[in-house]
C-alpha positions in Angstrom: -31.1 -31.0 10.1 -29.5 -33.6 7.9 -25.5 -33.3 6.7 -24.4 -33.1 3.2 -21.2 -35.2 2.9 -20.7 -34.5 -0.8 -21.8 -32.4 -2.9 -21.9 -28.5 -3.1 -24.0 -26.9 -0.6 -24.9 -23.7 -2.0 -28.4 -23.0 -4.1 -29.6 -20.1 -5.6 -33.2 -20.2 -6.6 -34.5 -17.9 -9.6 -38.0 -17.1 -10.0 -39.7 -16.3 -13.4 -42.4 -14.1 -15.0 -45.6 -13.0 -12.9 -44.3 -14.4 -9.9 -42.0 -13.4 -6.9 -39.5 -15.8 -4.7 -42.2 -16.8 -2.1 -43.5 -19.7 -4.7 -40.3 -21.5 -3.7 -41.4 -21.6 0.3 -41.4 -25.5 -0.1 -38.2 -26.3 -2.2 -36.6 -23.6 0.1 -38.0 -25.7 3.5 -36.9 -29.0 2.2 -33.4 -28.4 0.9 -32.4 -26.4 4.1 -33.8 -29.4 5.9 -31.3 -31.7 4.2 -28.6 -29.0 4.9 -28.3 -27.0 2.2 -27.7 -23.2 2.1 -30.3 -21.7 0.0 -31.1 -18.1 -1.2 -33.7 -16.6 -3.2 -33.3 -14.3 -5.9 -36.2 -11.5 -5.9 -36.1 -10.5 -9.8 -37.9 -6.9 -10.3 -38.9 -8.2 -13.7 -38.5 -4.8 -15.4 -35.7 -5.5 -17.9 -33.1 -8.7 -18.3 -30.5 -6.8 -17.0 -32.4 -5.9 -14.1 -32.8 -9.5 -13.3 -29.5 -10.3 -13.9 -28.1 -7.8 -11.7 -30.1 -9.1 -8.6 -29.2 -12.8 -9.5 -25.6 -11.9 -9.9 -25.9 -9.9 -6.3 -27.0 -13.2 -4.6 -24.4 -15.0 -6.5 -21.8 -12.8 -5.3 -23.0 -13.4 -1.8 -22.2 -17.3 -2.1 -19.2 -18.9 0.1 -18.2 -21.5 -2.6 -19.9 -23.4 -5.7 -23.3 -23.1 -6.1 -26.2 -24.6 -7.7 -27.8 -22.1 -9.9 -31.6 -23.0 -10.4 -34.6 -21.4 -12.4 -38.2 -21.3 -12.8 -40.0 -20.6 -16.5 -38.8 -16.7 -17.4 -35.8 -17.5 -15.0 -34.2 -20.1 -17.0 -33.1 -17.3 -19.5 -31.7 -15.3 -16.5 -29.4 -18.2 -15.1 -28.6 -19.0 -18.8 -26.8 -15.7 -18.7 -25.9 -15.3 -15.2 -24.9 -18.9 -14.8 -21.4 -17.6 -16.5 -21.0 -16.2 -12.8 -17.2 -18.0 -11.3 -19.4 -19.8 -8.4 -21.7 -21.5 -10.6 -21.0 -25.2 -10.7 -24.5 -26.6 -13.0 -27.8 -25.4 -13.6 -31.2 -26.5 -13.3 -34.0 -25.3 -15.5 -37.4 -26.0 -14.0 -40.4 -25.6 -16.3 -37.9 -23.5 -17.7 -36.8 -21.4 -20.7 -33.4 -22.6 -22.2 -32.3 -20.2 -24.7 -28.9 -20.4 -26.5 -26.3 -17.6 -27.0 -27.4 -15.3 -29.3 -31.1 -16.0 -28.9 -34.1 -14.0 -27.2 -36.8 -15.7 -24.9 -39.3 -15.3 -27.8 -37.7 -16.7 -30.4 -38.0 -20.4 -28.4 -42.0 -20.4 -29.2 -41.1 -20.5 -33.0 -42.8 -23.5 -34.7 -44.1 -24.8 -31.5 -47.7 -25.4 -31.0 -49.7 -22.3 -29.3 -50.5 -22.5 -25.2 -54.1 -21.0 -25.4 -54.6 -21.6 -21.8 -51.7 -19.2 -20.5 -53.3 -15.6 -21.3 -51.3 -12.9 -20.9 -52.8 -9.2 -20.6 -50.5 -6.5 -21.8 -51.2 -3.1 -20.7 -50.4 0.1 -22.4 -47.2 0.5 -20.4 -45.9 -2.8 -22.0 -46.2 -4.7 -18.3 -48.0 -8.1 -18.4 -50.2 -10.1 -15.9 -51.5 -13.3 -16.2 -55.4 -12.9 -17.1 -57.0 -13.3 -13.6 -60.0 -16.1 -15.1 -57.5 -18.4 -16.9 -54.9 -18.1 -14.3 -55.6 -21.4 -12.5 -55.4 -23.7 -15.4 -52.8 -21.7 -17.5 -50.3 -21.4 -14.4 -51.4 -23.7 -11.4 -54.1 -26.4 -12.4 -52.9 -28.9 -10.3 -52.5 -26.5 -7.1 -54.9 -26.3 -4.5 -57.4 -23.6 -5.0 -55.7 -21.5 -2.3 -52.4 -21.9 -3.6 -53.5 -20.8 -6.8 -55.5 -17.9 -6.1 -52.5 -16.6 -3.7 -50.2 -17.0 -7.0 -53.0 -15.1 -8.7 -53.1 -12.6 -6.4 -49.8 -12.2 -5.5 -48.3 -12.2 -9.5 -45.4 -9.3 -10.1 -46.2 -7.8 -14.0 -43.4 -8.1 -16.1 -42.1 -6.0 -18.7 -42.5 -7.8 -22.0 -39.5 -6.7 -24.0 -37.7 -9.1 -21.9 -38.7 -11.7 -24.0 -37.0 -10.2 -26.9 -33.9 -9.7 -25.1 -30.5 -11.3 -26.4 -28.7 -13.8 -24.1 -25.0 -13.6 -25.0 -23.3 -16.7 -23.9 -25.2 -19.6 -22.9 -23.8 -20.9 -19.8 -24.8 -24.7 -20.2 -22.4 -24.7 -23.0 -19.9 -24.9 -20.4 -21.4 -26.2 -17.4 -23.9 -29.0 -16.4 -27.2 -29.2 -16.6 -30.7 -30.7 -15.2 -34.1 -30.0 -16.5 -37.5 -30.6 -14.8 -40.6 -31.0 -17.3 -43.7 -31.0 -16.1 -46.1 -32.8 -18.2 -49.2 -30.6 -18.0 -47.2 -27.4 -18.1 -49.9 -25.0 -20.0 -47.1 -22.3 -21.0 -45.0 -24.2 -23.2 -45.5 -26.7 -25.9 -43.9 -30.2 -24.7 -42.1 -30.5 -27.8 -40.9 -27.1 -27.2 -39.7 -28.0 -23.1 -38.4 -31.1 -24.3 -36.2 -29.5 -27.6 -34.7 -26.5 -25.4 -33.9 -29.3 -22.7 -32.2 -31.7 -25.1 -30.2 -29.1 -26.8 -28.6 -27.9 -23.6 -27.5 -31.4 -23.1 -29.4 -31.4 -19.7 -30.3 -34.2 -17.9 -34.4 -34.6 -17.8 -36.7 -35.6 -15.3 -40.4 -35.7 -16.3 -43.3 -35.2 -14.1 -46.9 -34.9 -14.0 -47.5 -31.0 -13.2 -48.5 -27.9 -14.3 -46.1 -25.1 -15.0 -46.2 -24.4 -11.2 -44.1 -27.5 -10.6 -42.0 -25.9 -8.5 -44.6 -26.0 -5.6 -47.1 -28.6 -6.3 -44.0 -30.8 -7.0 -42.0 -29.3 -4.7 -40.1 -32.8 -3.6 -39.6 -34.0 -7.0 -37.6 -30.2 -7.7 -35.7 -30.6 -4.5 -34.4 -34.2 -5.6 -33.1 -32.7 -8.8 -31.5 -29.7 -7.4 -29.7 -32.2 -4.8 -28.6 -34.7 -7.6 -27.6 -31.7 -9.5 -25.5 -30.4 -6.4 -23.6 -33.9 -6.3 -23.4 -33.9 -10.1 -21.8 -30.7 -10.5 -19.0 -31.2 -7.9 -18.3 -34.3 -9.9 -18.3 -32.5 -13.1 -16.3 -29.5 -11.7 
């Protein structure tokens, strides 16, 4: 195991909608191999408040300054949860980055549609990604086996979460980084760039799908490690 000479050692990973924490496995193994203490949140995806509570419980367990990382919908979660006293920096991975007083749904306004990212919504208001479109919409650069596992293990999300309002965006007070995948079919590229630039995030652009946290885990881990060093300096 490598020894971290300088920087924050605690990392908390937050997954997004239609997924669970297992997709972070490669990032987890990379970072723990470097000496980081990594924790993975399991969001219930039942409401914004429930996901915030799940994330805050894990943050409460950290023993010092922490880098908080969110993928997709997890970006909205960390934007609010990042106000926790132990959070020193934020990393957005193919993620939503709303501002104070905004909802996740508002982030899409004025940007191009994403026809390959197909959500089937049930009568109870919970959504799954369409099985036939899953691979091309979520994980086009993953192996067939990985794409199938992600598809078949997906967690439905209460679609009402995208109408929940962020009260205080933590990126106003804490440094942020963003990983943007050039072949992300969940979001328009202009939307991703707009959100990250507005937040003042240090942006890393990499070839990859919305599942960049899985398919480009080395790059994502490198950005998190950079954030761990940079957030400590900023603090």
